[in-house]
C-alpha positions as semicolon CSV with decimal commas, in nm:
position;residue;x (nm);y (nm);z (nm)
1;M;2,134;4,945;6,015
2;V;2,258;4,657;5,821
3;V;2,022;4,435;6,016
4;L;1,709;4,663;5,957
5;R;1,776;4,638;5,554
6;A;1,810;4,270;5,597
7;I;1,471;4,250;5,764
8;I;1,313;4,503;5,513
9;R;1,454;4,295;5,202
10;F;1,326;3,961;5,365
11;I;0,965;4,111;5,441
12;I;0,974;4,231;5,076
13;F;1,054;3,886;4,947
14;I;0,790;3,737;5,172
15;V;0,546;3,978;5,031
16;A;0,644;3,909;4,663
17;I;0,640;3,541;4,715
18;A;0,295;3,576;4,872
19;A;0,180;3,780;4,600
20;I;0,297;3,517;4,357
21;V;0,116;3,243;4,522
22;V;-0,212;3,456;4,528
23;I;-0,192;3,522;4,162
24;L;-0,101;3,176;4,089
25;G;-0,386;3,044;4,332
26;A;-0,639;3,282;4,176
27;G;-0,542;3,172;3,807
28;Y;-0,546;2,801;3,923
29;W;-0,898;2,865;4,099
30;A;-1,004;3,059;3,795
31;F;-0,875;2,796;3,533
32;S;-1,017;2,520;3,737
33;N;-1,365;2,689;3,771
34;Q;-1,376;2,817;3,433
35;S;-1,724;2,824;3,271
36;S;-1,830;2,563;3,005
37;E;-1,805;2,829;2,742
38;T;-1,468;2,934;2,844
39;A;-1,324;2,597;2,848
40;A;-1,497;2,483;2,522
41;A;-1,345;2,793;2,353
42;I;-0,979;2,649;2,410
43;S;-1,062;2,269;2,382
44;V;-1,147;2,029;2,084
45;G;-1,411;1,741;2,063
46;T;-1,601;1,818;2,364
47;T;-1,910;2,056;2,466
48;S;-1,809;2,131;2,839
49;G;-1,454;2,118;2,780
50;L;-1,368;2,121;3,170
51;R;-1,068;1,975;3,260
52;S;-0,790;2,007;3,552
53;P;-0,432;2,101;3,411
54;E;-0,211;1,796;3,444
55;N;0,103;1,981;3,533
56;I;0,249;2,351;3,581
57;E;0,313;2,373;3,200
58;D;-0,030;2,260;3,122
59;F;-0,150;2,536;3,350
60;F;0,030;2,797;3,200
61;V;-0,052;2,671;2,855
62;G;-0,428;2,699;2,931
63;L;-0,402;3,060;3,082
64;Y;-0,226;3,154;2,748
65;L;-0,468;2,982;2,531
66;Q;-0,766;3,154;2,757
67;S;-0,599;3,503;2,679
68;Q;-0,595;3,392;2,275
69;A;-0,969;3,275;2,295
70;E;-1,102;3,513;2,069
71;L;-0,825;3,457;1,827
72;I;-0,877;3,092;1,845
73;N;-1,242;3,123;1,789
74;T;-1,236;3,408;1,494
75;P;-1,155;3,284;1,154
76;V;-0,917;3,456;0,932
77;S;-1,193;3,524;0,654
78;D;-1,572;3,487;0,564
79;D;-1,468;3,311;0,260
80;P;-1,642;2,972;0,241
81;S;-1,441;2,837;-0,065
82;P;-1,315;2,503;-0,015
83;V;-0,937;2,483;0,034
84;P;-0,767;2,144;-0,013
85;F;-0,508;2,062;0,252
86;T;-0,288;1,757;0,287
87;V;-0,127;1,610;0,600
88;A;0,162;1,405;0,499
89;V;0,262;1,087;0,703
90;G;0,457;1,161;1,010
91;E;0,380;1,547;0,947
92;T;0,460;1,734;1,287
93;G;0,231;1,983;1,436
94;V;0,479;2,253;1,367
95;S;0,477;2,201;1,038
96;V;0,117;2,169;0,983
97;A;0,067;2,475;1,176
98;N;0,299;2,666;0,930
99;K;0,123;2,520;0,634
100;L;-0,211;2,634;0,738
101;Y;-0,055;2,970;0,834
102;E;0,101;2,983;0,467
103;Q;-0,239;2,888;0,315
104;N;-0,390;3,166;0,512
105;L;-0,634;2,927;0,703
106;I;-0,521;3,048;1,022
107;S;-0,386;3,364;1,173
108;D;-0,136;3,240;1,427
109;P;0,067;2,933;1,387
110;D;0,206;2,939;1,732
111;V;-0,119;2,962;1,868
112;F;-0,263;2,713;1,673
113;R;0,058;2,479;1,751
114;R;0,001;2,529;2,128
115;F;-0,390;2,479;2,091
116;L;-0,298;2,124;1,922
117;S;-0,084;2,068;2,215
118;Y;-0,285;2,150;2,459
119;N;-0,563;1,909;2,344
120;G;-0,335;1,618;2,278
121;L;-0,355;1,630;1,902
122;D;-0,013;1,725;1,791
123;A;0,134;1,382;1,804
124;S;-0,206;1,240;1,658
125;L;-0,234;1,418;1,349
126;E;-0,413;1,172;1,105
127;A;-0,223;1,164;0,753
128;G;-0,453;1,248;0,454
129;D;-0,637;1,476;0,239
130;Y;-0,889;1,732;0,390
131;E;-1,128;2,025;0,267
132;L;-1,092;2,317;0,498
133;R;-1,233;2,671;0,451
134;R;-1,092;3,023;0,551
135;N;-1,409;3,085;0,726
136;M;-1,327;2,811;0,982
137;T;-1,206;2,908;1,328
138;M;-0,864;2,755;1,467
139;R;-1,087;2,512;1,657
140;E;-1,297;2,384;1,381
141;V;-0,972;2,344;1,168
142;A;-0,835;2,140;1,440
143;E;-1,144;1,922;1,474
144;T;-1,156;1,862;1,117
145;L;-0,795;1,758;1,108
146;Q;-0,883;1,461;1,347
147;K;-1,053;1,256;1,094
148;A;-0,889;1,263;0,733
149;N;-1,121;1,259;0,432
150;F;-1,024;0,938;0,260
151;E;-1,165;0,906;-0,085
152;E;-1,118;0,556;-0,176
153;V;-1,161;0,369;-0,537
154;S;-1,163;-0,001;-0,593
155;V;-0,996;-0,197;-0,873
156;T;-1,015;-0,589;-0,928
157;I;-0,706;-0,748;-1,105
158;P;-0,791;-1,060;-1,235
159;E;-0,566;-1,380;-1,221
160;G;-0,317;-1,446;-1,499
161;W;-0,277;-1,096;-1,635
162;R;0,041;-0,949;-1,753
163;A;0,160;-0,623;-1,637
164;E;0,026;-0,442;-1,947
165;Q;-0,315;-0,547;-1,888
166;V;-0,297;-0,415;-1,547
167;A;-0,183;-0,103;-1,658
168;E;-0,438;-0,065;-1,919
169;L;-0,749;-0,127;-1,671
170;L;-0,593;0,114;-1,427
171;T;-0,627;0,383;-1,689
172;Q;-0,964;0,280;-1,826
173;Q;-1,114;0,274;-1,466
174;Q;-0,913;0,614;-1,383
175;I;-0,748;0,465;-1,083
176;M;-0,418;0,605;-1,198
177;D;-0,198;0,656;-1,493
178;G;-0,161;0,306;-1,643
179;T;0,182;0,414;-1,818
180;A;0,325;0,540;-1,510
181;F;0,220;0,227;-1,320
182;L;0,395;0,008;-1,612
183;A;0,721;0,222;-1,591
184;V;0,739;0,147;-1,238
185;V;0,664;-0,229;-1,294
186;R;0,948;-0,226;-1,518
187;Q;1,214;-0,041;-1,333
188;G;1,133;-0,267;-1,032
189;V;1,221;0,003;-0,764
190;G;1,041;0,162;-0,502
191;V;0,888;-0,125;-0,319
192;E;1,052;-0,325;-0,036
193;H;0,937;-0,655;0,098
194;P;1,104;-0,977;0,200
195;L;0,944;-1,175;-0,073
196;L;1,157;-0,956;-0,331
197;A;1,482;-1,050;-0,151
198;D;1,606;-1,306;-0,435
199;R;1,463;-1,115;-0,716
200;P;1,753;-1,055;-0,969
201;A;1,906;-0,730;-0,988
202;G;1,707;-0,514;-1,254
203;A;1,404;-0,752;-1,274
204;S;1,055;-0,605;-1,299
205;Y;0,772;-0,663;-1,063
206;E;0,611;-0,882;-1,313
207;G;0,484;-1,173;-1,137
208;Y;0,421;-1,005;-0,836
209;L;0,122;-0,790;-0,928
210;F;-0,092;-1,026;-0,718
211;P;-0,456;-1,058;-0,828
212;D;-0,729;-0,955;-0,621
213;T;-0,970;-0,667;-0,542
214;Y;-0,799;-0,369;-0,372
215;R;-0,934;-0,046;-0,223
216;L;-0,689;0,243;-0,271
217;P;-0,683;0,606;-0,186
218;I;-0,797;0,831;-0,462
219;K;-0,431;0,976;-0,491
220;A;-0,266;0,648;-0,448
221;T;0,090;0,592;-0,645
222;P;0,214;0,295;-0,848
223;E;0,421;0,218;-0,556
224;D;0,148;0,220;-0,322
225;L;-0,038;-0,026;-0,525
226;I;0,268;-0,245;-0,593
227;Q;0,340;-0,257;-0,239
228;R;-0,029;-0,364;-0,140
229;M;0,006;-0,649;-0,394
230;V;0,308;-0,797;-0,262
231;E;0,204;-0,768;0,072
232;N;-0,131;-0,940;-0,014
233;M;0,065;-1,208;-0,164
234;A;0,284;-1,275;0,127
235;G;-0,063;-1,305;0,329
236;K;-0,204;-1,550;0,102
237;I;0,076;-1,788;0,057
238;P;0,246;-2,026;0,317
239;P;0,449;-1,820;0,547
240;N;0,755;-2,061;0,472
241;A;0,726;-1,994;0,095
242;L;1,090;-1,937;0,071
243;D;1,197;-2,241;0,260
244;L;0,937;-2,454;0,053
245;A;1,123;-2,308;-0,270
246;A;1,469;-2,374;-0,141
247;G;1,373;-2,736;-0,035
248;Q;1,291;-2,809;-0,419
249;G;1,609;-2,621;-0,517
250;Y;1,491;-2,301;-0,638
251;T;1,432;-1,952;-0,514
252;F;1,098;-1,795;-0,471
253;Y;1,128;-1,595;-0,773
254;E;1,202;-1,889;-0,991
255;I;0,879;-2,075;-0,830
256;L;0,696;-1,723;-0,923
257;I;0,819;-1,807;-1,292
258;I;0,677;-2,122;-1,297
259;A;0,365;-2,052;-1,112
260;S;0,290;-1,796;-1,368
261;I;0,298;-2,067;-1,646
262;V;0,085;-2,280;-1,427
263;E;-0,150;-1,975;-1,401
264;R;-0,181;-1,957;-1,776
265;E;-0,210;-2,339;-1,852
266;A;-0,450;-2,442;-1,581
267;V;-0,829;-2,425;-1,634
268;V;-0,930;-2,671;-1,402
269;P;-0,848;-2,582;-1,037
270;A;-0,772;-2,928;-0,919
271;E;-0,514;-2,980;-1,201
272;R;-0,283;-2,700;-1,088
273;P;-0,062;-2,923;-0,879
274;T;-0,020;-3,182;-1,152
275;I;0,049;-2,934;-1,424
276;A;0,341;-2,780;-1,180
277;S;0,466;-3,129;-1,125
278;V;0,490;-3,168;-1,518
279;Y;0,704;-2,850;-1,550
280;L;0,928;-2,933;-1,217
281;N;0,977;-3,286;-1,376
282;R;1,098;-3,161;-1,707
283;L;1,346;-2,900;-1,538
284;A;1,459;-3,183;-1,323
285;Q;1,516;-3,385;-1,641
286;G;1,691;-3,136;-1,836
287;M;1,397;-3,097;-2,081
288;Y;1,278;-2,796;-2,242
289;L;0,973;-2,648;-2,072
290;Q;0,792;-2,609;-2,405
291;A;0,528;-2,389;-2,245
292;D;0,286;-2,264;-2,491
293;P;0,201;-1,934;-2,290
294;T;0,566;-1,832;-2,293
295;V;0,548;-1,801;-2,641
296;Q;0,207;-1,589;-2,609
297;Y;0,408;-1,378;-2,381
298;A;0,690;-1,333;-2,613
299;M;0,469;-1,262;-2,917
300;G;0,306;-0,944;-2,693
301;Y;0,009;-0,745;-2,816
302;Q;-0,196;-0,885;-3,138
303;T;-0,322;-0,580;-3,331
304;D;-0,518;-0,748;-3,539
305;A;-0,715;-0,950;-3,279
306;G;-0,692;-0,690;-3,011
307;V;-0,558;-0,949;-2,738
308;W;-0,231;-0,990;-2,539
309;W;-0,261;-1,367;-2,586
310;K;-0,253;-1,518;-2,904
311;T;-0,469;-1,858;-2,930
312;P;-0,386;-2,077;-3,071
313;V;-0,029;-2,046;-3,116
314;T;0,108;-2,266;-3,439
315;L;0,355;-2,478;-3,459
316;D;0,562;-2,252;-3,690
317;E;0,523;-1,982;-3,439
318;Y;0,698;-2,199;-3,173
319;A;1,011;-2,226;-3,407
320;Q;0,986;-1,859;-3,549
321;V;0,934;-1,637;-3,217
322;S;1,299;-1,516;-3,110
323;S;1,299;-1,443;-2,770
324;P;1,452;-1,574;-2,457
325;Y;1,094;-1,620;-2,323
326;N;1,050;-1,892;-2,625
327;T;1,076;-2,213;-2,401
328;Y;1,059;-2,417;-2,714
329;L;1,380;-2,242;-2,851
330;N;1,568;-2,194;-2,482
331;P;1,623;-2,449;-2,235
332;G;1,541;-2,386;-1,860
333;L;1,326;-2,115;-1,714
334;P;1,215;-1,783;-1,912
335;P;1,401;-1,469;-1,764
336;G;1,093;-1,374;-1,547
337;P;0,744;-1,438;-1,457
338;I;0,490;-1,421;-1,770
339;A;0,165;-1,302;-1,560
340;S;0,020;-1,262;-1,224
341;P;-0,033;-1,601;-1,078
342;G;-0,305;-1,628;-0,797
343;A;-0,231;-1,803;-0,446
344;S;-0,363;-2,134;-0,584
345;S;-0,091;-2,149;-0,868
346;I;0,187;-2,045;-0,649
347;I;0,090;-2,281;-0,364
348;A;0,051;-2,573;-0,646
349;T;0,400;-2,476;-0,734
350;L;0,556;-2,471;-0,391
351;Q;0,351;-2,765;-0,298
352;P;0,327;-2,985;-0,631
353;E;0,168;-3,315;-0,667
354;Q;0,426;-3,593;-0,684
355;T;0,415;-3,744;-1,007
356;D;0,647;-3,880;-1,293
357;Y;0,451;-3,689;-1,567
358;I;0,645;-3,509;-1,834
359;F;0,376;-3,453;-2,084
360;F;0,033;-3,315;-2,087
361;M;-0,239;-3,200;-2,349
362;G;-0,573;-3,030;-2,337
363;C;-0,854;-3,259;-2,424
364;G;-1,219;-3,161;-2,451
365;G;-1,377;-2,843;-2,415
366;E;-1,377;-2,819;-2,036
367;G;-1,029;-2,726;-2,012
368;A;-0,925;-3,073;-1,863
369;H;-0,586;-3,218;-1,936
370;L;-0,460;-3,557;-2,005
371;F;-0,105;-3,643;-1,869
372;A;0,169;-3,903;-1,936
373;N;0,488;-4,032;-1,801
374;D;0,653;-4,132;-2,128
375;Y;0,610;-4,017;-2,515
376;E;0,437;-4,336;-2,617
377;T;0,158;-4,265;-2,366
378;H;0,151;-3,900;-2,458
379;Q;0,090;-4,000;-2,824
380;Q;-0,187;-4,232;-2,738
381;N;-0,343;-3,929;-2,555
382;V;-0,310;-3,733;-2,858
383;A;-0,473;-3,993;-3,070
384;A;-0,759;-4,030;-2,821
385;C;-0,821;-3,667;-2,835
386;G;-0,855;-3,687;-3,209
387;G;-0,500;-3,588;-3,261
388;G;-0,458;-3,308;-3,042
């Protein structure tokens, strides 16, 4: 009797296993031989949609999605109104599915998540802004999320501008809120890069706002733009810039200060390395820099003329402008850069011409300068230029 029961149980077990094998086999056959229409209903980015399961899990997910094909291909509404939707950087398929469900763009977040996973889209969702509609099916939503709609704007930052001028331009061209941009620049936080490593604690980003043309997402933040500016600077100057600065006994931040003065002084591009040598020679000899642009920077916006850089600066103003940026009254370098130097001015300061010049003056209307290594020669140059 016991033996008979064991035989019966074994037969039942074999039959059950056979039934499972038959069901699985039939399911696999049906899955592998599904019609183009059925396969496309649970696939993205293909018209035929035909593919074989990669593993048992993929097989069962495919069967499950086939059972949900109608749900996948039925929109939640017939409302064609656009609905803005954003996928954040690093956002997971689970998070995206839940957000879509919360905004009533899909009817079932779990089905959508599995749909994304089955089609290999859960790990490659593209961050960005999208415009969806509630009359889109899950498949259409998934297809749309493969390519973000990046609306871009373009802005060109000229060389030698101070941060306030950049902020004004950003507002005027409706790139972003210039006031918010200027606040981030002055706070000096939110951006990280090796070039910023020797920047003094609490220093602003003045000087690091590298002049160039930038294409930005329409919703770019001040930090986004400043990060691009610093990275752009790093790509346009020698890769060993920090070592070149140290070789002269300066930090890169100090070189940037000098380069910003060179940017404001130089008119003839070829003179930049020579002008840089003058300021470096003055510093080496313990002289005052006596750089006009530092006084102009200290004077700030000139309401009567509507400009940020007063020209010319009078001898009286050299002595009257009380500011740590006034290099006629204060020895050494000013506290920070006074403008955004271009690559040429930075490179000229990192690799200056080797001279013994300590004086220079503008002569003529083309912006060229005369250089001298002593005061007597400088006075001769002044006389030659009609008294300066």
